C-alpha positions in Angstrom: 10.5 -33.5 -27.6 10.8 -30.0 -26.1 11.4 -27.1 -28.4 14.7 -25.3 -27.5 15.6 -21.7 -27.4 18.6 -19.6 -26.4 16.5 -17.3 -24.3 12.9 -17.4 -22.9 11.3 -14.2 -21.7 8.4 -14.6 -19.3 6.0 -11.6 -19.5 5.3 -9.5 -22.6 4.9 -6.1 -21.1 7.1 -3.2 -22.1 10.1 -4.6 -20.4 9.7 -8.2 -21.5 8.8 -7.4 -25.1 11.8 -5.0 -25.4 14.2 -7.6 -23.9 12.9 -10.3 -26.3 13.3 -8.1 -29.4 16.8 -7.0 -28.3 17.9 -10.6 -27.8 16.5 -11.6 -31.2 18.4 -8.8 -32.9 21.5 -10.2 -31.4 20.8 -13.4 -33.2 19.3 -15.4 -30.3 16.4 -17.8 -30.7 13.8 -16.2 -28.4 10.6 -17.4 -26.9 8.3 -14.9 -25.2 5.5 -16.1 -23.0 2.5 -14.1 -21.9 -0.4 -15.4 -19.9 -3.0 -12.9 -21.1 -2.3 -10.2 -23.8 0.8 -8.8 -25.4 1.6 -5.5 -23.9 1.0 -6.6 -20.3 -0.5 -4.2 -17.7 0.9 -1.1 -19.4 -0.9 -1.5 -22.7 -4.0 -3.3 -21.5 -4.8 -1.9 -18.1 -2.4 0.9 -17.4 -0.4 3.5 -19.4 -2.2 3.4 -22.7 -5.9 3.1 -21.7 -5.5 5.6 -18.9 -3.9 8.1 -21.3 -6.7 7.6 -23.8 -9.2 8.5 -21.1 -7.1 11.5 -20.0 -7.0 12.7 -23.6 -10.8 12.7 -23.8 -11.0 14.4 -20.5 -8.5 17.1 -21.6 -10.4 17.8 -24.8 -13.6 18.0 -22.8 -12.2 20.6 -20.4 -10.6 22.6 -23.2 -14.0 22.7 -24.9 -15.6 24.0 -21.8 -13.0 26.7 -21.5 -13.1 27.6 -25.2 -14.9 30.9 -24.5 -11.7 32.1 -22.7 -9.9 32.1 -26.0 -12.7 33.5 -28.1 -14.4 30.2 -29.3 -18.1 29.7 -28.7 -19.0 26.1 -28.1 -22.7 25.8 -27.1 -22.2 22.7 -25.0 -19.6 20.0 -24.3 -20.7 16.8 -22.8 -19.0 13.4 -22.6 -20.2 10.5 -24.6 -18.9 7.8 -22.2 -19.7 4.7 -24.4 -17.8 6.4 -27.3 -14.9 7.3 -25.0 -14.7 3.7 -23.9 -14.9 2.4 -27.4 -12.1 4.7 -28.6 -10.0 3.6 -25.6 -10.6 -0.1 -26.4 -9.9 0.4 -30.1 -6.5 2.0 -29.3 -5.6 -0.9 -27.0 -6.7 -3.5 -29.6 -4.8 -1.7 -32.3 -1.5 -1.8 -30.4 -2.0 -5.4 -29.5 -2.2 -6.3 -33.2 0.8 -4.1 -33.9 2.8 -5.9 -31.2 1.9 -9.3 -32.7 3.1 -8.1 -36.1 6.3 -6.8 -34.5 6.9 -10.1 -32.8 6.5 -12.0 -36.1 8.7 -9.6 -37.9 11.3 -9.8 -35.2 11.4 -13.6 -35.3 10.0 -14.1 -31.8 8.1 -17.3 -31.0 5.1 -16.2 -28.9 3.4 -18.6 -26.4 0.2 -17.7 -24.6 -0.3 -19.3 -21.2 0.9 -19.4 -17.7 4.6 -20.1 -17.6 6.2 -22.1 -14.8 9.9 -22.7 -14.5 10.1 -26.3 -13.3 13.9 -26.5 -13.2 16.8 -24.4 -14.5 16.4 -24.1 -18.2 13.0 -26.0 -18.2 9.7 -24.1 -18.6 6.1 -25.5 -18.7 3.4 -23.4 -20.4 -0.2 -24.1 -19.4 -2.6 -22.7 -21.9 -5.7 -24.3 -20.3 -6.5 -26.9 -22.9 -2.9 -27.9 -23.6 0.5 -27.9 -22.0 3.8 -27.1 -23.7 7.3 -27.8 -22.5 10.3 -25.8 -23.7 13.9 -25.5 -22.9 15.9 -22.2 -22.7 19.6 -21.6 -22.0 18.8 -18.4 -20.3 15.6 -16.8 -18.8 14.5 -13.2 -18.4 11.7 -12.8 -15.9 9.4 -9.8 -16.6 6.1 -10.8 -14.8 5.3 -7.3 -13.7 3.2 -6.2 -10.7 -0.4 -6.1 -9.3 -2.4 -3.6 -7.3 -1.8 -3.6 -3.6 -5.0 -4.7 -1.8 -5.7 -3.2 1.7 -6.9 -6.0 4.1 -9.4 -3.6 5.6 -10.9 -2.7 2.2 -10.6 -5.8 0.0 -11.4 -5.4 -3.7 -14.8 -6.7 -4.8 -14.6 -5.5 -8.4 -18.0 -3.7 -8.1 -17.9 -1.1 -5.4 -14.3 -1.3 -4.2 -12.3 -1.4 -7.3 -8.7 -1.4 -8.5 -6.8 0.5 -11.1 -8.0 -2.2 -13.6 -11.7 -1.8 -13.2 -11.7 2.0 -13.0 -10.6 2.1 -16.6 -13.7 0.3 -17.9 -16.6 1.4 -15.7 -19.9 0.9 -17.7 -21.2 4.2 -16.5 -19.7 7.4 -15.1 -20.3 7.3 -11.4 -21.9 10.2 -9.6 -19.3 10.0 -6.9 -15.9 8.4 -6.6 -13.7 8.2 -3.5 -10.1 7.5 -4.2 -8.0 5.9 -1.5 -4.4 7.0 -2.3 -3.2 10.2 -3.8 -0.3 8.9 -5.8 0.1 8.6 -9.6 -2.9 6.4 -10.4 -5.3 8.0 -8.0 -4.5 11.6 -9.2 -4.7 10.7 -12.9 -8.1 8.9 -12.4 -9.3 11.9 -10.4 -8.7 14.1 -13.4 -10.6 11.7 -15.8 -13.7 11.4 -13.7 -13.8 15.0 -12.4 -13.9 16.1 -16.1 -16.7 13.7 -16.7 -18.8 15.3 -13.9 -18.1 12.9 -11.1 -17.8 14.2 -7.6 -14.3 13.1 -6.7 -12.7 12.9 -3.3 -9.0 11.8 -2.8 -8.0 10.5 0.6 -4.3 10.4 1.1 -2.7 9.1 4.4 0.5 11.2 4.0 0.6 14.9 4.4 0.4 15.7 0.6 -0.7 14.4 -2.7 1.9 12.8 -4.9 4.1 12.1 -1.9 7.1 11.1 -4.1 7.4 14.8 -5.3 8.4 17.9 -3.5 5.8 19.7 -1.4 5.5 22.7 -3.7 4.5 20.5 -6.5 1.7 18.9 -4.4 0.6 22.4 -3.4 0.1 23.6 -7.0 -1.6 20.3 -7.9 -4.0 20.5 -5.1 -4.9 24.1 -5.9 -5.7 23.1 -9.5 -7.6 20.1 -8.4 -9.8 22.3 -6.4 -10.6 24.3 -9.6 -11.6 20.9 -11.2 -14.0 20.3 -8.3 -11.7 17.6 -6.7 -11.7 17.4 -2.9 -8.3 16.4 -1.5 -8.1 15.1 2.0 -4.5 14.7 3.1 -3.2 13.3 6.4 -6.3 11.1 6.5 -6.6 7.3 6.8 -9.4 5.1 5.7 -10.4 2.4 8.2 -13.2 0.7 6.3 -15.9 0.9 3.7 -19.6 0.3 4.6 -21.3 -1.3 1.5 -24.5 -2.2 3.2 -26.4 0.6 1.4 -25.8 2.6 -1.8 -23.9 4.8 -2.0 -21.2 3.2 0.1 -19.7 5.0 3.1 -16.0 5.5 3.3 -15.1 5.7 7.0 -12.0 7.7 8.1 -9.9 7.2 11.2 -11.3 10.4 12.7 -14.8 9.2 12.3 -15.7 11.3 9.2 -17.6 9.5 6.5 -17.7 10.1 2.8 -20.4 8.8 0.5 -19.3 7.3 -2.9 -20.8 5.1 -5.5 -17.4 3.7 -6.3 -14.3 3.4 -4.2 -11.0 3.2 -6.0 -8.1 1.8 -3.9 -4.9 3.0 -5.5 -2.2 2.8 -2.8 0.5 1.4 -5.1 1.5 -1.8 -6.8 3.7 -4.8 -5.7 5.8 -7.2 -7.7 4.1 -10.3 -8.9 5.5 -13.7 -9.7 4.2 -17.2 -9.6 5.4 -18.7 -6.3 6.3 -21.9 -8.1 8.9 -20.1 -10.1 10.4 -18.7 -6.9 10.4 -22.1 -5.2 11.7 -24.1 -8.2 14.6 -21.7 -8.9 15.2 -20.9 -5.2 15.2 -17.2 -6.1 16.4 -14.7 -3.6 13.6 -12.3 -2.7 13.1 -9.0 -0.9 9.5 -9.0 0.1 7.5 -9.6 -3.2 10.4 -8.4 -5.4 13.1 -10.5 -7.0 16.7 -9.5 -5.9 19.1 -8.8 -8.8 22.6 -7.5 -9.1 23.8 -4.5 -11.1 23.6 -6.6 -14.2 20.0 -7.5 -13.5 20.9 -11.2 -12.9 19.3 -13.0 -10.1 21.1 -15.3 -7.6 20.5 -18.1 -10.2 23.1 -17.9 -13.0 21.6 -17.2 -16.4 18.3 -16.0 -14.9 17.6 -12.3 -15.1 14.7 -10.2 -13.8 13.5 -6.7 -14.9 10.7 -4.2 -14.5 8.1 -4.1 -11.8 9.2 -7.6 -10.7 12.4 -6.1 -9.2 10.5 -3.2 -7.7 12.9 -0.4 -8.7 10.9 2.2 -10.6 7.4 0.8 -11.3 7.6 2.7 -14.6 7.1 1.3 -18.1 10.2 3.2 -19.3 12.1 2.1 -16.3 11.3 -1.5 -17.3 12.5 -0.9 -20.9 15.7 0.7 -19.6 16.4 -2.5 -17.6 15.4 -4.6 -20.5 18.2 -3.2 -22.6 20.7 -4.1 -19.9 19.4 -7.6 -19.3 19.1 -8.4 -23.0 22.7 -7.2 -23.5 24.0 -9.4 -20.7 21.9 -12.4 -21.6 23.5 -12.4 -25.0 27.1 -12.2 -23.8 27.4 -8.5 -22.9 28.7 -7.0 -19.7 26.6 -3.9 -18.9 25.5 -2.5 -15.6 22.4 -0.5 -14.8 22.7 3.3 -15.0 21.7 5.8 -12.4 18.0 5.3 -11.6 17.6 9.0 -10.8 18.1 9.7 -14.5 14.9 7.9 -15.4 12.2 10.5 -15.8 9.3 10.4 -13.4 6.0 11.5 -15.1 2.4 12.0 -14.0 -0.3 12.8 -16.5 -2.5 14.9 -14.3 -4.0 18.3 -15.0 -1.5 19.9 -14.9 1.2 17.4 -15.8 4.2 16.6 -13.5 7.6 15.5 -14.5 10.9 15.3 -12.7 14.4 13.9 -13.2 17.5 13.7 -11.0 17.5 14.8 -7.4 14.6 16.6 -5.8 15.0 19.6 -3.5 14.1 17.5 -0.5 16.6 14.8 -1.5 19.3 17.4 -1.7 18.5 18.8 1.7 18.4 15.3 3.2 21.9 14.7 1.8 23.3 18.1 3.0 23.9 19.4 -0.5 24.1 23.2 -0.8 21.8 24.1 -3.7 20.6 27.0 -5.7 17.0 26.7 -7.0 16.0 28.5 -10.2 12.4 29.0 -11.1 10.5 29.5 -14.3 6.8 30.3 -14.4 4.3 29.2 -17.0 2.2 32.3 -16.5 5.2 34.4 -17.7 5.7 32.2 -20.8 4.3 33.6 -24.1 3.2 30.2 -25.5 1.6 29.1 -22.3 -0.4 32.3 -22.1 -1.4 32.0 -25.8 -2.4 28.4 -25.2 -4.4 29.3 -22.0 -2.3 26.8 -20.0 -0.7 29.0 -17.4 -0.7 26.8 -14.3 2.6 25.6 -13.0 6.3 26.2 -12.8 9.7 24.6 -13.4 12.5 24.4 -10.8 16.1 23.7 -11.7 18.3 22.5 -8.9 22.0 23.4 -9.0 24.7 21.9 -6.7 26.6 25.1 -5.8 29.9 23.3 -4.9 30.0 21.2 -8.0 28.4 24.0 -10.1 26.2 21.6 -12.0 22.6 20.8 -12.4 21.5 17.8 -10.3 17.7 17.9 -10.7 14.8 19.4 -12.6 11.1 19.3 -11.5 8.3 20.7 -13.5 4.5 20.9 -13.2 2.5 22.4 -16.1 1.3 21.8 -19.6 3.3 19.4 -21.7 5.8 18.8 -18.8 5.9 15.1 -19.6 7.1 15.8 -23.1 10.0 18.1 -22.5 11.4 16.5 -19.3 13.7 14.6 -21.7 15.4 17.9 -22.6 16.0 18.4 -18.9 17.5 14.9 -18.7 20.3 16.0 -21.1 21.2 18.8 -18.6 21.8 16.7 -15.5 25.4 16.7 -14.6 26.2 19.6 -16.9 26.4 23.4 -16.3 23.4 23.8 -18.6 24.2 27.4 -19.3 22.1 29.5 -21.7 24.9 29.9 -24.2 25.0 26.1 -24.7 21.4 25.6 -25.8 19.1 27.7 -28.0 15.4 27.5 -27.2 12.9 28.2 -30.0 10.5 31.0 -29.4 7.7 31.0 -28.6 7.7 27.6 -26.9 6.8 26.3 -23.5 10.4 25.0 -23.2 11.5 28.6 -22.7 10.2 28.2 -19.1 13.0 25.8 -18.5 15.4 28.3 -19.9 14.2 30.9 -17.4 14.6 28.4 -14.5 18.2 27.6 -15.6 19.0 31.3 -15.8 17.6 31.8 -12.4 19.6 28.9 -11.0 22.8 30.5 -12.1 21.8 34.1 -11.1 
């Protein structure tokens, strides 16, 4: 006889795990099914391991620059095996913590490949055994996978994805990165710090194409200081692996030699085709179509996170999880404004933005005033020897309110949340007191300038 649950969540990444816990707190009997490890891509092959590597890289660069702040460090060299061990220990630790949290939250965890065979019916294939369960409602949170270019297929050895690049056994002498988005630029920082000769090849006219041009300009300038070569407006046609190092061939005929080639041109939604077929899910390309309540075309079946292709951000998935969990347990909530979900990139320097960008405002014909604050004029930034970057605050003149904030600089990913609280408000200086000396005062300067 099949075990029955009120709700089954397929996928235990940030979104799925949050949704399962929220539903359980509402009193529902919840099953959560994960085919590999709790935490999904984010914990195991994404956010957490990449930030562990970036942390090591940042300390290494700081040590090399210590003389600039009066500290003599004879040498600073990476111990790659130890860096990898630390990263793996962090991931393993969080996996165990999630397992404990699941138990404490009364979640029933199944490991295996889940297939929805019919509405309310799920089969879990764990290899050596198969389990059938029933669920009144289902939340799909099966995440995404790296996009593979047909002309440069992954081989896991020379042409690698965002998964393999986190666990290379040795630091490569050279690395070509196809795609100058979030993953490509973050990994460029890691390996450049380790001593790798890094070349980023981006087909569009700038790095981080989702951000304003001025952000990309500052980033590329600082990348040059790190020894990173940025080739924008360039397309890769093929990779010749017949000899080592491989040759990356560009559309204009130029070739770049590299031991490893990271293809990081984005991610796409991922779901077992059998689930799509058996439920007759409405799709838009690889993504599942949902309404404002995150319900699919099948009543009682919800979808969240990368699977719906809205943000491709872990915190975007958790925001959607809150909505789906509420509705799956009898609520009636709709998704909030997606522009209010912060966009963060953990490069050197960091990038963070929220609300509308300058380019978006211009495209929509909004008359704006742009205020600027500079890290090089901030006391804490100078004392910290982290002076690269600036903050821009965008004010809608007609509505006299802040509609967007973009920042690039040290700790930007941490205090973008402060900027989030200002969107839709006047954000005047007399409403908020900024402690001194802090980097957040750069935001204060930008707001003051926006209202000048």
